[in-house]
C-alpha positions, -999 to +999 in steps of 0.1 A: +280+680-476+249+689-456+246+698-420+234+662-410+264+648-427+289+673-410+272+666-377+273+629-380+310+629-389+317+649-356+297+625-334+312+595-352+349+610-345+339+616-310+330+579-305+355+563-325+388+579-323+407+604-302+387+636-306+405+670-313+380+699-301+396+721-331+373+700-354+344+716-336+357+751-348+362+736-384+327+721-381+311+755-372+329+771-402+315+744-425+279+748-414+283+786-419+297+782-452+263+761-460+243+790-449+232+782-414+235+810-390+232+817-352+254+834-327+265+803-311+279+792-346+297+825-351+314+822-315+324+786-321+337+794-352+361+818-337+374+797-308+405+787-322+425+793-291+398+784-266+397+753-243+380+721-252+352+728-227+345+761-240+342+747-274+320+721-266+297+744-245+290+763-278+288+733-300+260+718-278+241+748-279 
């Protein structure tokens, strides 16, 4: 998958179904696997036990 496809999948899930914010952590891990890097991606990828609010802050960054 591409970054665009992964991000579109997250947006669609948020709009169309019950959204589990742990999927943002999975998204970050997948994006890192594609070779993208940023401090916010690394932080988000490590937020397994964080609140939804904290995960969303790093996702939107």
